[in-house]
C-alpha positions as CSV (number, residue, x, y, z in Angstrom):
1,M,121.8,76.6,89.0
2,P,120.8,77.0,92.5
3,Y,117.3,75.5,93.6
4,A,113.8,77.6,95.7
5,V,115.0,77.3,99.6
6,P,111.8,76.3,101.3
7,R,109.5,78.7,102.9
8,S,107.5,79.3,105.9
9,R,103.4,79.6,105.6
10,E,104.1,83.1,106.7
11,Q,107.1,83.8,104.7
12,Q,105.5,82.8,101.2
13,A,102.1,85.3,102.3
14,V,104.6,88.3,102.9
15,H,106.8,87.4,99.5
16,N,103.3,86.7,97.5
17,Q,102.1,90.1,98.7
18,Q,105.3,92.3,97.7
19,L,104.7,90.5,94.2
20,H,101.2,91.9,94.6
21,E,102.2,94.9,95.4
22,A,104.8,95.2,93.0
23,Y,102.5,94.4,89.8
24,Q,100.3,97.2,91.1
25,S,102.1,99.4,90.8
26,T,103.0,98.9,87.0
27,R,98.9,98.6,86.1
28,R,98.5,101.6,84.2
29,L,94.5,101.7,84.5
30,A,92.9,103.1,88.4
31,P,91.1,100.3,89.8
32,P,87.8,100.2,89.0
33,T,85.0,101.9,91.2
34,P,81.8,99.7,92.9
35,T,79.3,101.7,91.0
36,A,75.4,101.0,92.0
37,A,73.9,98.8,90.2
38,A,70.1,99.2,89.7
39,G,68.6,98.3,92.7
40,P,64.6,97.0,94.4
41,D,63.8,100.0,94.8
42,T,64.6,101.9,90.9
43,L,63.0,98.6,89.3
44,A,60.0,99.4,91.5
45,Q,60.4,103.0,90.3
46,L,60.2,101.8,86.8
47,K,57.7,99.7,87.3
48,E,55.6,102.1,88.7
49,L,56.5,104.2,86.0
50,A,55.5,101.9,83.2
51,Q,51.8,102.0,85.1
52,L,51.0,105.1,85.2
53,H,52.1,105.4,81.3
54,Q,50.1,102.6,80.3
55,A,47.1,104.1,82.4
56,G,47.4,107.3,80.0
57,S,48.8,109.2,83.0
58,L,52.2,110.4,81.8
59,T,52.7,111.5,78.2
60,A,55.7,109.3,76.7
61,A,57.7,112.8,77.1
62,E,56.8,112.9,80.9
63,F,57.6,109.2,80.8
64,T,60.8,109.8,79.0
65,A,61.9,112.5,81.5
66,A,61.1,110.9,84.4
67,K,62.6,107.9,83.1
68,S,65.6,109.0,82.4
69,K,66.2,110.7,85.7
70,I,65.9,107.5,87.2
71,L,68.3,106.3,85.6
72,N,70.9,108.2,85.8
73,P,70.3,110.4,89.0
74,E,73.8,112.6,88.6
75,D,72.3,114.1,85.5
76,D,70.0,116.0,87.4
77,G,69.9,119.0,84.0
78,S,72.4,121.3,85.6
């Protein structure tokens, strides 16, 4: 049985990169795309909206519509 020949760090790094690329080419799913998490701006907007609703400045329907617009900015209704 043949034994593996020791590699230098550079050779091992190249080999690891080749293995990684070969593995990536067999994947069936697209790599995940980063999504925008609810940041401080979104949270601040939601808090302000809740305060307006609690104060009676917004009806339940207006509150729901505004909240969905903040949480789903790509769904602009068109």
